[in-house]
C-alpha positions in Angstrom: 0.0 0.0 0.0 2.8 2.4 1.0 4.5 1.5 -2.2 1.4 2.3 -4.3 1.1 5.7 -2.5 4.7 6.4 -3.2 4.3 5.6 -6.9 1.1 7.8 -7.0 2.9 10.7 -5.4 5.8 10.4 -7.8 3.5 10.3 -10.9 1.6 13.3 -9.5 4.8 15.2 -9.0 5.9 14.5 -12.5 2.6 15.5 -14.0 2.7 18.7 -11.9 6.2 19.5 -13.2 5.0 19.0 -16.8 2.0 21.3 -16.3 4.2 23.9 -14.7 6.7 23.7 -17.6 3.8 24.1 -20.1 2.4 27.0 -18.1 5.9 28.6 -18.1 6.3 28.1 -21.8 2.8 29.6 -22.4 3.9 32.7 -20.4 7.1 33.1 -22.5 5.2 32.6 -25.7 2.5 35.1 -24.8 5.0 37.7 -23.6 7.1 37.3 -26.8 4.0 37.7 -28.9 2.9 40.9 -27.1 6.3 42.4 -27.6 6.4 41.4 -31.2 3.0 43.2 -31.7 4.4 46.3 -30.0 2.2 45.9 -26.9 5.0 46.6 -24.3 2.6 47.8 -21.6 0.5 44.6 -21.8 3.7 42.4 -21.8 5.0 44.2 -18.8 1.7 43.8 -16.9 1.8 40.0 -17.8 5.5 39.4 -16.8 6.2 41.7 -13.9 4.1 39.8 -11.3 6.0 36.7 -12.1 9.5 38.2 -11.6 10.1 36.8 -8.1 9.3 33.3 -9.2 10.9 33.4 -12.6 14.0 35.6 -12.1 17.1 33.7 -13.3 15.3 32.2 -16.3 17.1 34.0 -19.1 14.2 33.7 -21.6 11.9 35.3 -19.0 14.4 37.9 -17.9 15.0 39.0 -21.6 11.3 39.5 -22.2 10.8 41.3 -18.9 13.8 43.6 -19.6 12.5 44.5 -23.1 8.9 45.1 -21.8 10.2 47.2 -18.9 12.2 49.3 -21.3 9.2 49.8 -23.5 7.1 51.3 -20.6 9.9 53.5 -19.2 10.9 51.2 -16.3 14.6 51.6 -17.3 16.2 50.5 -14.0 14.0 47.4 -13.8 15.1 46.7 -17.4 18.7 47.0 -16.5 18.4 44.5 -13.6 16.6 42.0 -15.7 19.0 42.2 -18.6 22.0 42.0 -16.3 20.7 38.6 -15.1 20.5 37.4 -18.7 24.1 38.5 -19.4 25.3 36.9 -16.2 24.4 33.4 -17.6 24.6 34.2 -21.3 27.3 36.8 -22.0 27.0 36.4 -25.8 23.3 37.1 -26.0 23.3 39.8 -28.7 19.7 40.9 -28.1 20.4 41.4 -24.4 23.5 43.4 -25.1 21.7 45.7 -27.5 18.7 46.2 -25.2 20.8 46.9 -22.1 22.7 49.5 -24.2 19.4 51.2 -25.0 18.5 51.0 -21.3 21.7 52.6 -20.2 21.2 55.3 -22.8 17.7 56.0 -21.4 19.1 56.6 -17.9 21.9 58.8 -19.2 24.8 56.3 -18.7 26.3 57.1 -22.0 29.7 55.3 -21.5 28.0 52.1 -20.5 25.5 52.4 -23.4 28.3 52.9 -25.9 30.2 49.9 -24.6 27.2 47.5 -24.7 26.0 48.7 -28.2 29.5 48.3 -29.6 29.7 44.8 -28.0 26.4 43.9 -29.7 27.8 44.9 -33.1 31.0 42.9 -32.5 29.0 39.8 -31.7 27.2 40.1 -35.0 23.7 41.3 -35.7 21.5 41.3 -38.8 21.8 44.3 -41.2 18.4 45.8 -40.1 19.3 45.4 -36.4 22.8 46.9 -37.0 21.1 50.0 -38.5 19.1 50.4 -35.3 22.2 50.0 -33.2 23.9 52.7 -35.2 21.0 55.0 -34.5 21.4 54.5 -30.8 25.2 55.0 -31.0 24.4 58.3 -32.8 22.0 59.1 -29.9 24.8 58.4 -27.5 27.1 60.8 -29.3 24.4 63.5 -29.3 23.8 63.0 -25.6 27.5 63.1 -24.8 27.7 66.4 -26.7 24.5 67.8 -25.0 26.5 69.4 -22.3 28.8 71.2 -24.7 28.0 74.1 -27.0 27.0 72.6 -30.4 26.8 74.2 -33.8 25.5 72.3 -36.8 24.8 73.4 -40.4 23.8 72.2 -43.8 23.8 73.3 -47.5 21.5 71.7 -50.1 20.8 72.1 -53.8 17.6 71.1 -55.6 16.6 70.6 -59.2 13.0 70.0 -60.2 10.0 70.5 -62.4 6.8 72.3 -61.2 3.5 72.3 -63.2 2.3 75.4 -61.5 5.1 77.6 -60.3 2.9 80.6 -59.5 0.0 78.6 -57.8 -2.6 80.0 -60.2 -5.7 78.6 -61.8 -5.5 76.6 -65.0 -8.1 78.7 -66.9 -8.2 81.6 -69.3 -11.2 83.5 -67.8 -12.7 84.3 -64.5 -16.2 85.9 -64.0 -16.2 88.8 -61.5 -19.6 89.0 -59.7 -19.1 92.7 -58.6 -18.9 93.6 -62.4 -22.1 91.8 -63.4 -20.3 88.4 -63.8 -18.4 89.8 -66.8 -15.6 87.4 -67.8 -12.1 88.8 -67.3 -9.2 87.3 -69.3 -6.3 86.1 -67.2 -2.9 87.2 -68.4 0.1 84.8 -68.6 1.3 85.6 -65.2 -2.2 85.2 -63.6 -2.8 81.6 -64.8 -0.9 78.4 -64.1 2.6 78.3 -65.6 5.0 75.2 -65.6 8.7 75.5 -65.4 12.0 73.9 -64.4 13.5 75.3 -61.2 16.6 75.2 -59.0 16.9 75.9 -55.3 19.9 76.6 -53.2 19.4 76.5 -49.4 21.5 76.5 -46.2 21.3 77.0 -42.5 23.0 76.8 -39.2 21.7 75.9 -35.8 23.2 76.2 -32.3 22.6 74.8 -28.9 24.4 76.2 -25.9 23.6 74.3 -22.6 23.6 76.2 -19.3 23.2 73.0 -17.3 21.6 69.6 -17.8 18.1 71.1 -18.1 18.4 74.6 -19.6 19.9 75.5 -23.0 19.9 78.5 -25.4 18.9 77.4 -28.9 18.6 79.2 -32.2 19.3 79.2 -35.9 19.4 81.0 -39.2 18.5 79.6 -42.6 17.8 80.8 -46.1 16.5 79.5 -49.4 16.6 80.9 -52.9 14.5 79.4 -55.8 15.1 80.3 -59.4 12.7 79.4 -62.2 14.1 78.9 -65.7 11.5 81.0 -67.5 9.0 82.4 -65.0 11.3 84.8 -63.0 8.2 86.5 -61.6 7.8 83.5 -59.3 11.4 83.4 -58.1 11.4 83.2 -54.3 13.8 84.1 -51.5 13.1 83.2 -47.9 15.2 84.0 -44.9 14.4 82.8 -41.4 15.9 83.3 -38.0 15.0 82.1 -34.5 16.4 82.2 -30.9 15.1 81.0 -27.6 15.4 78.6 -24.7 14.8 74.9 -24.1 14.1 73.4 -20.7 14.0 69.7 -19.8 12.3 68.4 -16.7 11.6 64.7 -16.3 9.8 63.4 -19.3 8.9 66.9 -20.6 10.9 69.3 -22.7 9.7 72.9 -22.9 10.8 75.5 -25.5 10.1 79.1 -26.2 11.5 80.6 -29.4 11.3 84.1 -31.0 11.0 83.8 -34.8 11.4 86.1 -37.8 10.8 85.4 -41.5 11.2 87.5 -44.7 9.8 86.6 -48.1 11.0 88.1 -51.3 9.2 87.4 -54.7 11.5 88.1 -57.7 13.3 91.2 -56.4 10.6 92.8 -54.3 10.0 92.0 -50.6 6.5 90.7 -50.2 6.1 90.0 -46.5 7.7 89.7 -43.1 6.6 87.8 -40.1 7.7 88.4 -36.5 6.5 86.2 -33.6 7.2 83.3 -31.3 6.6 79.6 -30.9 6.0 77.7 -27.6 6.0 73.9 -27.3 5.9 71.2 -24.7 7.0 67.7 -25.6 6.1 64.8 -23.4 8.1 61.6 -23.9 5.6 59.0 -22.7 8.1 56.1 -23.0 10.9 54.9 -25.3 8.6 54.8 -28.4 5.7 57.3 -27.8 5.8 61.1 -27.8 3.1 63.7 -27.3 3.4 67.4 -28.0 1.4 70.6 -27.8 2.3 73.9 -29.5 1.2 77.5 -30.1 2.6 79.9 -32.7 2.1 83.6 -33.2 3.1 85.8 -36.1 2.6 89.5 -36.9 2.3 89.5 -40.7 3.4 92.6 -42.5 2.9 93.0 -46.3 5.0 95.6 -48.1 2.7 98.1 -50.0 -0.4 96.0 -49.0 -1.2 97.1 -45.4 -4.8 95.9 -45.7 -3.4 92.4 -45.6 -1.4 92.9 -42.4 -2.6 90.4 -39.8 -2.1 88.6 -36.5 -1.8 84.9 -37.1 -2.2 82.2 -34.4 -1.8 78.5 -34.8 -2.2 76.0 -32.0 -2.4 72.2 -31.9 -1.3 68.8 -30.6 0.9 66.1 -32.1 1.7 62.4 -31.5 4.5 60.2 -32.7 5.2 56.5 -32.4 8.4 54.6 -33.2 8.5 50.8 -33.9 11.4 48.6 -33.2 12.4 48.2 -36.9 12.9 52.0 -37.2 9.6 52.9 -38.7 8.0 56.1 -37.3 4.5 57.4 -37.7 3.3 60.9 -36.6 0.2 63.1 -36.8 -1.0 66.5 -35.7 -4.1 68.5 -35.6 -4.2 72.3 -35.3 -6.4 75.4 -35.4 -5.7 78.6 -37.3 -6.9 82.1 -36.7 -5.8 85.1 -38.8 -7.2 88.5 -38.1 -6.3 91.5 -40.2 -5.3 94.7 -38.5 -7.7 96.8 -40.7 -10.8 94.9 -39.7 -13.1 97.8 -40.6 -11.5 98.1 -44.1 -10.9 94.5 -45.2 -12.4 92.0 -42.8 -12.8 89.4 -45.6 -9.0 88.9 -45.6 -9.2 87.3 -42.1 -9.8 83.6 -41.8 -10.3 80.7 -39.4 -9.0 77.2 -40.2 -8.5 73.6 -39.2 -5.6 71.4 -40.3 -4.6 67.7 -40.0 -1.2 66.2 -40.9 -0.1 62.6 -40.9 3.2 61.0 -42.0 5.3 57.9 -41.8 8.9 57.0 -42.5 10.4 53.5 -42.9 14.0 52.3 -43.4 14.2 50.1 -46.5 17.8 49.1 -45.9 21.1 50.3 -44.4 21.2 53.5 -46.5 17.6 53.9 -47.9 14.7 55.6 -46.2 11.2 56.1 -47.5 8.9 58.7 -46.0 5.6 60.4 -46.9 3.0 62.8 -45.6 -0.6 63.8 -46.1 -1.9 67.2 -45.1 -5.4 68.6 -45.2 -6.3 72.2 -44.3 -9.7 74.0 -44.5 -9.9 77.8 -44.2 -13.0 79.9 -43.9 -13.1 83.6 -44.6 -14.5 85.9 -41.9 -16.5 88.1 -44.2 -17.8 88.5 -47.8 -15.3 89.4 -50.4 -16.6 92.7 -52.0 -15.3 91.7 -55.5 -16.6 88.1 -55.6 -19.7 88.7 -53.4 -19.0 85.6 -51.3 -16.7 84.6 -48.4 -13.5 82.9 -49.6 -13.5 79.2 -48.3 -10.6 77.0 -49.3 -9.8 73.3 -48.9 -6.2 72.2 -49.6 -4.8 68.7 -49.8 -1.1 68.1 -50.0 0.5 64.7 -50.6 4.3 64.2 -50.5 6.3 61.0 -51.2 10.1 60.9 -50.6 12.9 58.4 -51.0 16.3 59.3 -49.4 19.6 57.6 -50.0 22.4 58.1 -47.4 25.6 58.2 -49.3 27.5 58.7 -46.0 26.6 59.9 -42.6 26.6 63.6 -43.6 25.6 63.4 -47.2 22.3 62.2 -48.7 20.2 62.4 -51.9 16.4 62.7 -51.8 13.9 62.3 -54.5 10.5 63.9 -53.9 7.1 64.1 -55.5 4.5 66.5 -54.2 0.9 67.1 -55.2 -1.2 70.1 -54.1 -4.9 70.4 -54.8 -6.7 73.5 -53.6 -10.5 73.9 -53.9 -12.0 77.3 -53.3 -15.4 79.1 -53.3 -13.7 81.7 -55.5 -12.6 80.5 -59.0 -9.5 82.7 -59.0 -8.0 80.7 -56.1 -8.6 77.2 -57.4 -5.5 75.3 -58.6 -3.6 72.1 -58.6 0.2 71.5 -58.7 2.6 68.7 -59.3 6.3 69.0 -58.2 9.1 66.5 -58.9 12.5 67.2 -57.6 15.9 65.8 -56.5 17.9 67.3 -53.6 21.5 66.8 -52.5 22.2 67.7 -48.9 25.5 68.1 -47.1 25.5 68.3 -43.3 28.4 69.7 -41.3 
């Protein structure tokens, strides 16, 4: 009898061990699947309660470390990944992830060492690209305490089907003149042309301490059209302000100036400011809120002078393979100074923007964006006897090839479609271009 009970106990214990192993395997499989699907928060919630019982199991510790890093529990991630490397020093994934964790807590020397060790152990090409991005981030962080000046020059060649953003029609009826048709001259209707652009800029960052820094920059762009010189455009911009980092938030306040010259005549200047708060939710998610103000001043057209406000929110998410998606929504308010004279030149608007970029290889990056903006005039236009209401859709597709770290070539296609309640302001536009950019 005792012998039978002993055999039963042994069998029961074996069955229990098998069930526990199966349950453990199910936990690992479920955690791995959640991380693969980008559900770091769910993976951490699943694995963290089991840490006391499962710590020391390298498969469990690796998943826990990755999940902890995804939700911003960087110290917990380091502890878990250190346990993996204690029993498996050549685990490439653990080396790369702990390097990312060290970077997140500001331990740049340790981050550099672990990321370089991961490269030496050998990683796939797509993973190596990700490791290189983190090594670049290490370099930026190491330089963050020092004054930093960066600049660029770039040249563009392209073809534009509507260089002057004008309607593709010969006549427009004017309601204020009994709907008589007025013939549009060559410069008042859509004109296509080849163009070249030369641009450059410089930006500086001067830290005061680990949180506060002075920031600013200056940039300019000159566009020449082969035949339609009346649409040649020169733009000059400058900005200066401060940036303050506190915890997961980064605050910035910047004064801005812009001047726009068409052909050889200054068209407009804008003086104002931009304020933004950026909240880094975790390693892969970021929220932002912003407000911008500009005092618009038109040379020789004072009736168009206006106060322009733009405010909105944005969100960005990064995947493990380097793909990034972002979006923003914003409101526009433009009120002319001469409200009694030309209230119809003021407007209210709403805008939406979405975009995505994805690495296609070690040196190739594809990115695109879609923007939609609707603008409503504040009063009836006295010439066209209706308020001007516009809807504008912009699509942009880009393919960039990184020749080396500081030199790249980008091909771009853009399409703009503007609908309007006033025929004179309806147009569409296709732009195809190639840009070479040198950073320094």
